[in-house]
TORPA-4810 file (N, C-alpha, C, O; in nm, 3 decimals):
<nodes>
NODE_1_0.532_-2.092_-0.545_0.676_-2.082_-0.553_0.741_-2.063_-0.446_0.860_-2.093_-0.442_M
NODE_2_0.665_-2.003_-0.318_0.719_-1.996_-0.212_0.758_-2.113_-0.137_0.868_-2.132_-0.085_V
NODE_3_0.639_-2.206_-0.135_0.673_-2.323_-0.068_0.779_-2.418_-0.152_0.855_-2.496_-0.095_K
NODE_4_0.775_-2.400_-0.293_0.877_-2.475_-0.368_1.025_-2.428_-0.343_1.112_-2.515_-0.350_G
NODE_5_1.063_-2.303_-0.315_1.162_-2.252_-0.302_1.231_-2.259_-0.129_1.351_-2.243_-0.104_F
NODE_6_1.134_-2.283_-0.038_1.164_-2.309_0.086_1.202_-2.453_0.101_1.302_-2.485_0.164_G
NODE_7_1.117_-2.544_0.041_1.137_-2.692_0.030_1.281_-2.710_-0.011_1.360_-2.769_0.063_Y
NODE_8_1.321_-2.655_-0.141_1.431_-2.680_-0.178_1.543_-2.640_-0.102_1.645_-2.708_-0.106_I
NODE_9_1.537_-2.522_-0.024_1.642_-2.479_0.038_1.651_-2.572_0.168_1.761_-2.606_0.211_L
NODE_10_1.554_-2.604_0.216_1.575_-2.692_0.333_1.623_-2.833_0.309_1.695_-2.889_0.392_C
NODE_11_1.583_-2.894_0.191_1.626_-3.017_0.153_1.781_-2.979_0.117_1.864_-3.053_0.169_K
NODE_12_1.825_-2.887_0.044_1.960_-2.844_0.053_2.015_-2.856_0.175_2.088_-2.953_0.194_T
NODE_13_1.996_-2.774_0.266_2.037_-2.767_0.416_2.069_-2.926_0.477_2.177_-2.963_0.523_F
NODE_14_1.956_-3.000_0.464_1.953_-3.126_0.515_2.061_-3.217_0.441_2.129_-3.296_0.506_Y
NODE_15_2.072_-3.205_0.318_2.148_-3.264_0.237_2.308_-3.254_0.269_2.385_-3.349_0.285_L
NODE_16_2.338_-3.115_0.273_2.488_-3.082_0.301_2.500_-3.113_0.441_2.604_-3.166_0.481_L
NODE_17_2.404_-3.087_0.522_2.426_-3.129_0.668_2.469_-3.290_0.682_2.569_-3.323_0.747_N
NODE_18_2.385_-3.384_0.616_2.408_-3.485_0.593_2.539_-3.560_0.537_2.584_-3.669_0.574_A
NODE_19_2.587_-3.476_0.442_2.721_-3.500_0.380_2.842_-3.449_0.483_2.951_-3.505_0.491_I
NODE_20_2.804_-3.332_0.560_2.931_-3.308_0.634_2.920_-3.365_0.778_3.013_-3.361_0.859_Y
NODE_21_2.806_-3.415_0.800_2.791_-3.503_0.928_2.882_-3.650_0.901_2.932_-3.714_0.993_S
NODE_22_2.892_-3.687_0.760_2.960_-3.808_0.723_3.105_-3.763_0.734_3.186_-3.812_0.812_T
NODE_23_3.125_-3.680_0.662_3.268_-3.598_0.647_3.355_-3.578_0.783_3.468_-3.622_0.805_A
NODE_24_3.279_-3.504_0.862_3.324_-3.458_0.987_3.241_-3.545_1.107_3.130_-3.515_1.150_Y
NODE_25_3.310_-3.639_1.143_3.232_-3.688_1.272_3.253_-3.585_1.404_3.179_-3.581_1.502_V
NODE_26_3.349_-3.518_1.384_3.358_-3.445_1.479_3.241_-3.303_1.494_3.265_-3.197_1.434_D
NODE_27_3.146_-3.316_1.559_3.045_-3.198_1.547_3.086_-3.052_1.551_3.027_-2.965_1.488_K
NODE_28_3.184_-3.032_1.626_3.239_-2.893_1.650_3.314_-2.873_1.535_3.291_-2.757_1.501_K
NODE_29_3.389_-2.923_1.460_3.440_-2.900_1.335_3.334_-2.879_1.212_3.359_-2.799_1.122_K
NODE_30_3.232_-2.943_1.214_3.113_-2.947_1.121_3.046_-2.782_1.147_3.026_-2.705_1.053_R
NODE_31_3.023_-2.755_1.260_2.966_-2.645_1.299_3.065_-2.490_1.284_3.031_-2.377_1.321_E
NODE_32_3.177_-2.527_1.226_3.255_-2.422_1.203_3.237_-2.363_1.065_3.275_-2.250_1.035_E
NODE_33_3.177_-2.445_0.985_3.165_-2.402_0.858_3.062_-2.299_0.864_2.967_-2.295_0.941_C
NODE_34_3.102_-2.200_0.753_3.019_-2.082_0.747_2.872_-2.103_0.687_2.774_-2.040_0.726_C
NODE_35_2.871_-2.210_0.577_2.728_-2.243_0.528_2.629_-2.307_0.633_2.506_-2.297_0.624_W
NODE_36_2.690_-2.366_0.726_2.622_-2.450_0.839_2.530_-2.337_0.896_2.407_-2.344_0.886_Y
NODE_37_2.594_-2.233_0.955_2.545_-2.123_1.031_2.429_-2.031_0.950_2.320_-1.993_0.993_W
NODE_38_2.478_-2.012_0.839_2.407_-1.916_0.744_2.269_-2.004_0.703_2.166_-1.937_0.718_F
NODE_39_2.250_-2.121_0.661_2.149_-2.199_0.625_2.065_-2.232_0.753_1.943_-2.245_0.751_L
NODE_40_2.137_-2.242_0.855_2.054_-2.296_0.979_1.984_-2.154_1.010_1.873_-2.161_1.063_L
NODE_41_2.033_-2.035_0.983_1.958_-1.920_1.056_1.846_-1.904_0.944_1.726_-1.904_0.974_Y
NODE_42_1.895_-1.890_0.800_1.783_-1.863_0.718_1.672_-1.966_0.697_1.568_-1.931_0.642_F
NODE_43_1.690_-2.082_0.736_1.599_-2.195_0.711_1.501_-2.218_0.821_1.402_-2.291_0.819_C
NODE_44_1.557_-2.123_0.941_1.452_-2.139_1.049_1.313_-2.089_1.023_1.296_-1.995_0.945_S
NODE_45_1.213_-2.149_1.086_1.086_-2.131_1.063_1.025_-1.978_1.119_0.915_-1.933_1.086_G
NODE_46_1.114_-1.916_1.202_1.105_-1.777_1.198_1.101_-1.674_1.095_1.031_-1.573_1.083_K
NODE_47_1.215_-1.737_1.006_1.255_-1.627_0.898_1.186_-1.677_0.765_1.225_-1.634_0.657_H
NODE_48_1.080_-1.769_0.776_1.034_-1.812_0.653_0.926_-1.724_0.602_0.882_-1.752_0.490_F
NODE_49_0.873_-1.613_0.668_0.800_-1.506_0.605_0.864_-1.429_0.510_0.794_-1.368_0.428_P
NODE_50_1.024_-1.416_0.504_1.096_-1.351_0.435_1.084_-1.410_0.298_1.094_-1.339_0.198_L
NODE_51_1.064_-1.532_0.290_1.060_-1.588_0.148_0.933_-1.537_0.067_0.934_-1.523_-0.055_L
NODE_52_0.840_-1.516_0.137_0.715_-1.471_0.070_0.726_-1.351_-0.022_0.636_-1.328_-0.103_R
NODE_53_0.825_-1.281_-0.013_0.852_-1.154_-0.104_0.890_-1.186_-0.235_0.878_-1.110_-0.331_F
NODE_54_0.948_-1.333_-0.237_0.993_-1.376_-0.361_0.881_-1.449_-0.462_0.910_-1.510_-0.565_M
NODE_55_0.753_-1.431_-0.412_0.629_-1.477_-0.473_0.599_-1.384_-0.601_0.602_-1.263_-0.577_N
NODE_56_0.574_-1.421_-0.722_0.559_-1.351_-0.829_0.433_-1.288_-0.833_0.323_-1.342_-0.817_K
NODE_57_0.459_-1.154_-0.859_0.329_-1.043_-0.847_0.258_-1.068_-0.988_0.315_-1.096_-1.094_K
NODE_58_0.121_-1.052_-0.964_0.046_-1.046_-1.088_0.076_-0.949_-1.188_0.081_-0.832_-1.152_E
NODE_59_0.096_-0.978_-1.312_0.136_-0.905_-1.426_-0.005_-0.825_-1.456_-0.108_-0.885_-1.488_V
NODE_60_0.003_-0.676_-1.440_-0.109_-0.603_-1.505_-0.057_-0.508_-1.597_0.060_-0.471_-1.604_I
NODE_61_-0.163_-0.466_-1.675_-0.158_-0.356_-1.787_-0.222_-0.214_-1.735_-0.336_-0.183_-1.769_D
NODE_62_-0.159_-0.149_-1.669_-0.218_-0.005_-1.626_-0.307_0.050_-1.716_-0.414_0.097_-1.678_E
NODE_63_-0.267_0.049_-1.856_-0.366_0.118_-1.950_-0.488_0.038_-1.949_-0.573_0.079_-2.028_G
NODE_64_-0.518_-0.056_-1.886_-0.667_-0.121_-1.872_-0.740_-0.059_-1.752_-0.863_-0.065_-1.743_T
NODE_65_-0.662_0.000_-1.660_-0.726_0.038_-1.541_-0.757_0.189_-1.561_-0.684_0.275_-1.512_L
NODE_66_-0.861_0.217_-1.630_-0.887_0.360_-1.679_-0.990_0.439_-1.605_-0.974_0.559_-1.585_V
NODE_67_-1.094_0.375_-1.566_-1.210_0.418_-1.495_-1.247_0.372_-1.366_-1.298_0.261_-1.357_K
NODE_68_-1.229_0.442_-1.263_-1.253_0.389_-1.142_-1.405_0.395_-1.115_-1.453_0.508_-1.115_N
NODE_69_-1.498_0.281_-1.091_-1.622_0.283_-1.082_-1.670_0.352_-0.971_-1.792_0.350_-0.962_P
NODE_70_-1.605_0.420_-0.875_-1.646_0.501_-0.763_-1.674_0.650_-0.819_-1.752_0.729_-0.765_F
NODE_71_-1.597_0.678_-0.939_-1.635_0.825_-0.991_-1.753_0.839_-1.051_-1.791_0.950_-1.088_T
NODE_72_-1.830_0.723_-1.069_-1.959_0.789_-1.127_-2.045_0.841_-1.032_-2.156_0.882_-1.066_Y
NODE_73_-2.011_0.843_-0.927_-2.120_0.903_-0.818_-2.035_0.997_-0.730_-2.088_1.044_-0.629_S
NODE_74_-1.898_1.029_-0.762_-1.817_1.110_-0.703_-1.841_1.261_-0.719_-1.833_1.311_-0.831_L
NODE_75_-1.866_1.326_-0.626_-1.878_1.471_-0.623_-1.764_1.524_-0.543_-1.741_1.469_-0.435_V
NODE_76_-1.689_1.624_-0.583_-1.580_1.685_-0.528_-1.621_1.817_-0.484_-1.618_1.900_-0.575_I
NODE_77_-1.666_1.868_-0.353_-1.687_1.999_-0.327_-1.561_2.113_-0.330_-1.458_2.093_-0.266_P
NODE_78_-1.577_2.208_-0.394_-1.457_2.289_-0.409_-1.484_2.449_-0.400_-1.597_2.492_-0.420_A
NODE_79_-1.395_2.520_-0.376_-1.411_2.665_-0.371_-1.308_2.720_-0.459_-1.194_2.674_-0.462_S
NODE_80_-1.353_2.832_-0.542_-1.300_2.871_-0.646_-1.217_3.004_-0.587_-1.295_3.093_-0.553_K
NODE_81_-1.099_3.030_-0.570_-1.024_3.150_-0.512_-0.968_3.244_-0.606_-0.873_3.211_-0.678_L
NODE_82_-1.022_3.364_-0.611_-0.969_3.466_-0.690_-0.846_3.538_-0.633_-0.867_3.584_-0.521_F
NODE_83_-0.722_3.558_-0.682_-0.625_3.647_-0.633_-0.653_3.783_-0.667_-0.676_3.823_-0.781_L
NODE_84_-0.650_3.850_-0.568_-0.660_4.012_-0.576_-0.540_4.071_-0.636_-0.547_4.176_-0.700_S
NODE_85_-0.422_4.001_-0.617_-0.283_4.059_-0.655_-0.204_3.931_-0.659_-0.192_3.847_-0.570_E
NODE_86_-0.147_3.936_-0.793_-0.062_3.817_-0.838_0.101_3.831_-0.800_0.185_3.741_-0.806_T
NODE_87_0.122_3.977_-0.757_0.239_4.032_-0.728_0.240_4.119_-0.602_0.144_4.191_-0.577_F
NODE_88_0.341_4.114_-0.527_0.344_4.174_-0.399_0.476_4.267_-0.395_0.579_4.221_-0.444_R
NODE_89_0.476_4.388_-0.341_0.571_4.475_-0.333_0.685_4.438_-0.225_0.657_4.436_-0.105_E
NODE_90_0.791_4.415_-0.265_0.906_4.412_-0.150_0.939_4.529_-0.089_0.891_4.638_-0.117_A
NODE_91_1.032_4.505_0.006_1.061_4.629_0.088_1.153_4.734_-0.001_1.154_4.851_0.036_R
NODE_92_1.225_4.699_-0.107_1.298_4.804_-0.171_1.219_4.865_-0.297_1.270_4.927_-0.390_D
NODE_93_1.079_4.833_-0.282_0.994_4.901_-0.408_0.965_4.808_-0.506_0.866_4.821_-0.580_G
NODE_94_1.037_4.723_-0.513_1.025_4.615_-0.640_0.921_4.505_-0.624_0.909_4.438_-0.521_V
NODE_95_0.836_4.488_-0.749_0.734_4.399_-0.725_0.781_4.259_-0.768_0.836_4.241_-0.877_F
NODE_96_0.755_4.155_-0.676_0.806_4.014_-0.692_0.690_3.945_-0.700_0.586_3.987_-0.649_V
NODE_97_0.699_3.814_-0.774_0.577_3.739_-0.810_0.549_3.655_-0.646_0.637_3.616_-0.568_Q
NODE_98_0.426_3.647_-0.632_0.391_3.577_-0.504_0.434_3.451_-0.495_0.427_3.390_-0.602_Q
NODE_99_0.478_3.388_-0.399_0.528_3.244_-0.405_0.442_3.159_-0.277_0.408_3.219_-0.175_S
NODE_100_0.423_3.064_-0.290_0.398_2.970_-0.191_0.472_2.852_-0.162_0.541_2.790_-0.242_F
NODE_101_0.449_2.819_-0.018_0.534_2.708_0.030_0.478_2.575_0.019_0.366_2.574_0.071_V
NODE_102_0.513_2.458_-0.029_0.473_2.351_-0.063_0.535_2.241_0.021_0.657_2.232_0.019_H
NODE_103_0.462_2.155_0.095_0.506_2.012_0.163_0.570_1.927_0.071_0.490_1.907_-0.021_D
NODE_104_0.665_1.874_0.054_0.717_1.778_-0.024_0.701_1.646_0.021_0.731_1.552_-0.053_R
NODE_105_0.656_1.626_0.139_0.645_1.473_0.188_0.526_1.426_0.136_0.424_1.495_0.132_A
NODE_106_0.531_1.307_0.094_0.401_1.226_0.030_0.300_1.211_0.134_0.340_1.204_0.251_S
NODE_107_0.172_1.207_0.108_0.075_1.205_0.201_-0.043_1.164_0.152_-0.069_1.209_0.040_S
NODE_108_-0.131_1.085_0.207_-0.267_1.049_0.182_-0.386_1.127_0.270_-0.390_1.133_0.393_T
NODE_109_-0.474_1.181_0.183_-0.564_1.258_0.237_-0.674_1.176_0.280_-0.725_1.089_0.209_R
NODE_110_-0.709_1.204_0.395_-0.854_1.138_0.447_-0.951_1.219_0.437_-0.929_1.327_0.492_V
NODE_111_-1.080_1.206_0.373_-1.182_1.309_0.370_-1.288_1.287_0.488_-1.330_1.174_0.512_F
NODE_112_-1.325_1.386_0.552_-1.422_1.377_0.673_-1.573_1.350_0.609_-1.627_1.405_0.513_H
NODE_113_-1.616_1.255_0.689_-1.759_1.188_0.643_-1.812_1.109_0.777_-1.749_1.026_0.842_S
NODE_114_-1.909_1.145_0.794_-1.992_1.088_0.942_-2.002_0.937_0.902_-1.967_0.845_0.975_Q
NODE_115_-2.051_0.925_0.786_-2.096_0.783_0.707_-1.969_0.679_0.741_-1.974_0.571_0.800_D
NODE_116_-1.857_0.744_0.684_-1.729_0.682_0.663_-1.694_0.648_0.826_-1.676_0.532_0.863_V
NODE_117_-1.687_0.753_0.910_-1.666_0.715_1.026_-1.720_0.619_1.096_-1.658_0.545_1.173_E
NODE_118_-1.865_0.614_1.069_-1.952_0.505_1.104_-1.909_0.369_1.072_-1.910_0.279_1.157_A
NODE_119_-1.866_0.349_0.939_-1.814_0.242_0.881_-1.681_0.207_0.949_-1.656_0.087_0.965_S
NODE_120_-1.602_0.288_0.985_-1.475_0.255_1.018_-1.500_0.201_1.160_-1.418_0.116_1.193_L
NODE_121_-1.590_0.230_1.247_-1.635_0.179_1.399_-1.674_0.021_1.376_-1.665_-0.065_1.464_A
NODE_122_-1.715_0.002_1.254_-1.751_-0.137_1.236_-1.655_-0.230_1.186_-1.682_-0.348_1.167_L
NODE_123_-1.546_-0.178_1.166_-1.448_-0.262_1.089_-1.381_-0.344_1.213_-1.375_-0.303_1.329_L
NODE_124_-1.326_-0.484_1.161_-1.263_-0.568_1.245_-1.106_-0.529_1.273_-1.053_-0.471_1.179_S
NODE_125_-1.043_-0.548_1.364_-0.893_-0.524_1.387_-0.811_-0.532_1.256_-0.744_-0.437_1.217_P
NODE_126_-0.819_-0.648_1.192_-0.750_-0.675_1.077_-0.797_-0.600_0.939_-0.721_-0.584_0.843_T
NODE_127_-0.920_-0.561_0.942_-0.974_-0.482_0.834_-0.914_-0.335_0.854_-0.872_-0.272_0.757_A
NODE_128_-0.914_-0.287_0.977_-0.851_-0.147_1.017_-0.721_-0.145_0.961_-0.679_-0.056_0.886_M
NODE_129_-0.647_-0.263_1.005_-0.502_-0.257_0.993_-0.470_-0.250_0.831_-0.372_-0.188_0.790_K
NODE_130_-0.568_-0.325_0.734_-0.565_-0.330_0.590_-0.614_-0.202_0.541_-0.579_-0.172_0.427_L
NODE_131_-0.696_-0.111_0.613_-0.722_0.014_0.566_-0.599_0.115_0.576_-0.565_0.195_0.489_Y
NODE_132_-0.540_0.094_0.696_-0.391_0.169_0.712_-0.310_0.143_0.602_-0.277_0.231_0.522_I
NODE_133_-0.278_0.036_0.594_-0.188_-0.044_0.487_-0.210_0.023_0.364_-0.118_0.086_0.313_F
NODE_134_-0.327_0.017_0.307_-0.369_0.085_0.184_-0.326_0.201_0.193_-0.245_0.247_0.113_I
NODE_135_-0.381_0.273_0.303_-0.357_0.440_0.298_-0.213_0.469_0.268_-0.175_0.558_0.190_A
NODE_136_-0.128_0.379_0.342_0.007_0.424_0.337_0.084_0.368_0.210_0.205_0.386_0.196_Y
NODE_137_0.021_0.314_0.138_0.091_0.230_0.021_0.032_0.315_-0.116_0.080_0.284_-0.225_R
NODE_138_-0.056_0.407_-0.110_-0.109_0.467_-0.223_0.000_0.542_-0.307_0.101_0.586_-0.253_M
NODE_139_-0.025_0.556_-0.436_0.067_0.640_-0.503_-0.003_0.757_-0.545_-0.126_0.763_-0.542_K
NODE_140_0.069_0.850_-0.585_0.033_1.003_-0.604_-0.056_0.994_-0.741_-0.011_0.961_-0.851_V
NODE_141_-0.178_1.025_-0.716_-0.270_1.045_-0.838_-0.307_0.901_-0.892_-0.344_0.889_-1.009_N
NODE_142_-0.297_0.800_-0.813_-0.327_0.670_-0.867_-0.423_0.624_-0.757_-0.389_0.619_-0.639_Q
NODE_143_-0.570_0.582_-0.811_-0.670_0.564_-0.761_-0.704_0.394_-0.736_-0.813_0.357_-0.693_D
NODE_144_-0.610_0.314_-0.764_-0.612_0.173_-0.738_-0.478_0.140_-0.677_-0.378_0.212_-0.675_W
NODE_145_-0.494_0.008_-0.622_-0.380_-0.051_-0.556_-0.360_-0.212_-0.587_-0.455_-0.290_-0.582_I
NODE_146_-0.237_-0.249_-0.619_-0.223_-0.390_-0.640_-0.180_-0.430_-0.495_-0.071_-0.394_-0.451_Q
NODE_147_-0.274_-0.512_-0.414_-0.256_-0.546_-0.279_-0.154_-0.672_-0.271_-0.172_-0.780_-0.327_L
NODE_148_-0.054_-0.641_-0.197_0.037_-0.753_-0.167_0.004_-0.840_-0.047_0.075_-0.815_0.051_N
NODE_149_-0.073_-0.923_-0.033_-0.142_-0.988_0.078_0.005_-1.026_0.168_0.007_-0.985_0.285_K
NODE_150_0.102_-1.086_0.127_0.208_-1.139_0.205_0.279_-1.039_0.268_0.334_-1.058_0.377_E
NODE_151_0.283_-0.922_0.199_0.365_-0.814_0.233_0.286_-0.757_0.366_0.353_-0.727_0.464_L
NODE_152_0.154_-0.743_0.367_0.071_-0.684_0.445_0.088_-0.802_0.580_0.114_-0.764_0.694_F
NODE_153_0.072_-0.916_0.552_0.080_-1.019_0.664_0.214_-1.014_0.731_0.213_-1.048_0.849_M
NODE_154_0.329_-0.979_0.679_0.442_-0.963_0.764_0.435_-0.826_0.835_0.458_-0.813_0.955_V
NODE_155_0.405_-0.733_0.759_0.443_-0.603_0.829_0.343_-0.585_0.927_0.379_-0.520_1.025_K
NODE_156_0.189_-0.641_0.923_0.098_-0.615_1.065_0.088_-0.744_1.125_-0.011_-0.760_1.196_F
NODE_157_0.177_-0.854_1.114_0.177_-0.957_1.207_0.037_-1.037_1.173_-0.018_-1.093_1.268_G
NODE_158_-0.020_-1.046_1.051_-0.135_-1.133_1.035_-0.109_-1.270_0.995_-0.053_-1.298_0.889_V
NODE_159_-0.148_-1.355_1.078_-0.096_-1.500_1.052_-0.170_-1.583_0.949_-0.110_-1.667_0.882_K
NODE_160_-0.301_-1.561_0.937_-0.380_-1.612_0.845_-0.426_-1.548_0.730_-0.488_-1.442_0.730_S
NODE_161_-0.384_-1.634_0.598_-0.460_-1.566_0.481_-0.621_-1.551_0.486_-0.689_-1.464_0.432_E
NODE_162_-0.654_-1.640_0.550_-0.820_-1.622_0.530_-0.852_-1.499_0.612_-0.953_-1.436_0.580_K
NODE_163_-0.771_-1.451_0.725_-0.827_-1.333_0.802_-0.800_-1.204_0.700_-0.875_-1.106_0.707_S
NODE_164_-0.690_-1.208_0.606_-0.704_-1.128_0.518_-0.796_-1.091_0.431_-0.833_-0.977_0.404_V
NODE_165_-0.841_-1.223_0.374_-0.960_-1.228_0.280_-1.078_-1.177_0.358_-1.156_-1.100_0.303_N
NODE_166_-1.096_-1.216_0.487_-1.213_-1.146_0.538_-1.216_-0.989_0.550_-1.313_-0.915_0.537_N
NODE_167_-1.073_-0.955_0.581_-1.063_-0.810_0.592_-1.129_-0.741_0.484_-1.221_-0.659_0.493_A
NODE_168_-1.051_-0.800_0.348_-1.074_-0.750_0.203_-1.237_-0.732_0.183_-1.286_-0.631_0.131_I
NODE_169_-1.302_-0.828_0.225_-1.437_-0.839_0.215_-1.523_-0.730_0.318_-1.638_-0.689_0.301_K
NODE_170_-1.443_-0.703_0.413_-1.537_-0.593_0.485_-1.492_-0.459_0.424_-1.566_-0.362_0.438_E
NODE_171_-1.375_-0.447_0.356_-1.361_-0.319_0.301_-1.428_-0.296_0.181_-1.465_-0.183_0.150_L
NODE_172_-1.449_-0.404_0.105_-1.549_-0.419_-0.015_-1.698_-0.387_0.033_-1.773_-0.313_-0.031_L
NODE_173_-1.729_-0.444_0.141_-1.879_-0.429_0.170_-1.910_-0.290_0.226_-2.027_-0.253_0.226_R
NODE_174_-1.820_-0.217_0.271_-1.834_-0.071_0.323_-1.789_0.012_0.226_-1.789_0.133_0.252_Y
NODE_175_-1.744_-0.031_0.099_-1.726_0.058_0.001_-1.585_0.157_-0.009_-1.561_0.252_-0.084_C
NODE_176_-1.507_0.096_0.095_-1.362_0.155_0.105_-1.301_0.151_-0.030_-1.254_0.249_-0.087_F
NODE_177_-1.307_-0.002_-0.088_-1.234_-0.051_-0.218_-1.351_-0.126_-0.277_-1.455_-0.161_-0.222_I
NODE_178_-1.304_-0.146_-0.420_-1.395_-0.223_-0.492_-1.310_-0.307_-0.582_-1.191_-0.282_-0.597_T
NODE_179_-1.374_-0.412_-0.644_-1.268_-0.515_-0.714_-1.262_-0.455_-0.862_-1.340_-0.372_-0.909_S
NODE_180_-1.160_-0.510_-0.922_-1.131_-0.467_-1.069_-1.108_-0.589_-1.141_-1.109_-0.693_-1.075_S
NODE_181_-1.087_-0.595_-1.271_-1.073_-0.710_-1.355_-0.941_-0.779_-1.332_-0.906_-0.861_-1.416_H
NODE_182_-0.857_-0.753_-1.219_-0.734_-0.804_-1.215_-0.758_-0.883_-1.054_-0.811_-0.813_-0.968_Y
NODE_183_-0.726_-0.995_-1.026_-0.768_-1.025_-0.889_-0.679_-0.962_-0.774_-0.721_-0.965_-0.658_G
NODE_184_-0.560_-0.908_-0.802_-0.478_-0.855_-0.697_-0.531_-0.704_-0.720_-0.480_-0.636_-0.631_S
NODE_185_-0.590_-0.646_-0.780_-0.602_-0.510_-0.796_-0.752_-0.455_-0.734_-0.861_-0.509_-0.754_V
NODE_186_-0.730_-0.348_-0.664_-0.866_-0.297_-0.620_-0.862_-0.136_-0.636_-0.760_-0.069_-0.618_Y
NODE_187_-0.979_-0.090_-0.669_-0.996_0.061_-0.684_-1.019_0.102_-0.543_-1.076_0.030_-0.461_W
NODE_188_-0.971_0.223_-0.518_-0.990_0.278_-0.403_-1.081_0.407_-0.400_-1.073_0.495_-0.485_I
NODE_189_-1.162_0.409_-0.299_-1.284_0.521_-0.292_-1.210_0.663_-0.299_-1.144_0.699_-0.201_N
NODE_190_-1.219_0.740_-0.408_-1.140_0.890_-0.359_-1.237_0.962_-0.306_-1.227_1.081_-0.335_P
NODE_191_-1.333_0.934_-0.234_-1.401_0.993_-0.156_-1.391_0.982_-0.021_-1.452_1.046_0.065_S
NODE_192_-1.298_0.885_-0.006_-1.264_0.845_0.131_-1.113_0.878_0.159_-1.072_0.944_0.254_I
NODE_193_-1.034_0.816_0.056_-0.871_0.836_0.047_-0.835_0.883_-0.081_-0.898_0.845_-0.179_L
NODE_194_-0.731_0.970_-0.093_-0.665_0.983_-0.201_-0.521_1.066_-0.185_-0.504_1.157_-0.103_F
NODE_195_-0.428_1.022_-0.270_-0.305_1.081_-0.258_-0.250_1.133_-0.398_-0.206_1.075_-0.497_C
NODE_196_-0.275_1.287_-0.360_-0.251_1.365_-0.476_-0.360_1.468_-0.486_-0.427_1.485_-0.384_G
NODE_197_-0.388_1.539_-0.592_-0.493_1.639_-0.608_-0.615_1.589_-0.695_-0.603_1.578_-0.817_D
NODE_198_-0.738_1.557_-0.628_-0.841_1.511_-0.690_-0.912_1.621_-0.782_-0.983_1.588_-0.877_R
NODE_199_-0.892_1.732_-0.755_-0.940_1.837_-0.862_-0.878_1.828_-1.013_-0.943_1.860_-1.113_L
NODE_200_-0.739_1.777_-1.016_-0.674_1.742_-1.146_-0.712_1.624_-1.193_-0.729_1.607_-1.314_K
NODE_201_-0.727_1.534_-1.107_-0.757_1.376_-1.148_-0.892_1.363_-1.197_-0.910_1.288_-1.293_K
NODE_202_-1.002_1.433_-1.140_-1.128_1.428_-1.171_-1.190_1.553_-1.200_-1.291_1.581_-1.136_Y
NODE_203_-1.139_1.643_-1.297_-1.198_1.763_-1.316_-1.364_1.763_-1.367_-1.437_1.863_-1.372_P
NODE_204_-1.401_1.624_-1.403_-1.540_1.649_-1.455_-1.650_1.608_-1.339_-1.772_1.592_-1.349_N
NODE_205_-1.555_1.595_-1.218_-1.662_1.547_-1.093_-1.650_1.693_-0.995_-1.688_1.685_-0.878_N
NODE_206_-1.609_1.796_-1.038_-1.579_1.916_-0.947_-1.713_1.991_-0.949_-1.772_2.014_-1.054_V
NODE_207_-1.764_2.032_-0.811_-1.896_2.107_-0.816_-1.856_2.224_-0.728_-1.826_2.209_-0.609_E
NODE_208_-1.856_2.349_-0.795_-1.814_2.469_-0.715_-1.919_2.493_-0.605_-2.030_2.519_-0.652_I
NODE_209_-1.912_2.490_-0.457_-1.985_2.516_-0.389_-1.973_2.660_-0.320_-2.061_2.701_-0.245_K
NODE_210_-1.848_2.740_-0.353_-1.852_2.855_-0.291_-1.729_2.928_-0.374_-1.649_2.860_-0.438_S
NODE_211_-1.720_3.070_-0.367_-1.643_3.128_-0.432_-1.575_3.253_-0.344_-1.640_3.346_-0.298_Q
NODE_212_-1.450_3.238_-0.331_-1.376_3.331_-0.243_-1.259_3.423_-0.290_-1.164_3.363_-0.340_V
NODE_213_-1.251_3.546_-0.283_-1.153_3.631_-0.313_-1.054_3.679_-0.203_-1.083_3.745_-0.103_T
NODE_214_-0.920_3.627_-0.243_-0.846_3.636_-0.132_-0.714_3.759_-0.176_-0.628_3.789_-0.093_I
</nodes>
């Protein structure tokens, strides 16, 4: 669709240019037309990557993305915190409910692991860029991503789709992601990256490693 749209746009430009070249023998008058400069700017090769955003996304049914295969071996080490007091006394002697400050900025957590660190060191520059791209585009409590190759290429200056495919293969090889039954959707390994609360997302994978009273 991208090539078709770009082709039609270019043909339209050259057709209009030919018509106005005939109508206006004077080049200066022809170039005073607003459409001339607009199409010249938009059709320039430098701006063609913008057309890629018009590519139709693969239609997915989120209801079919139920079980992340990484969760079969996922273990989430956790500590259970016991609150010694749920209320605190204010200066005037009145007991008020304990409150906590919450950071509202969206973030993706990176979980420490020597094995993952070793795998990161083996990634090519393009694969590392793709890893960062995925981390920044994760949604809250969603452990899969619909990968937009064209957007990644534009954002990170990757020129070849072959380079993107090789980067995907690297992330698959080192278990950062794994394939789904959709061509553009990949499961993200929550042992490495997660946006949200893993304890709520995977309650059956939690193993209490310690207990602390605060």
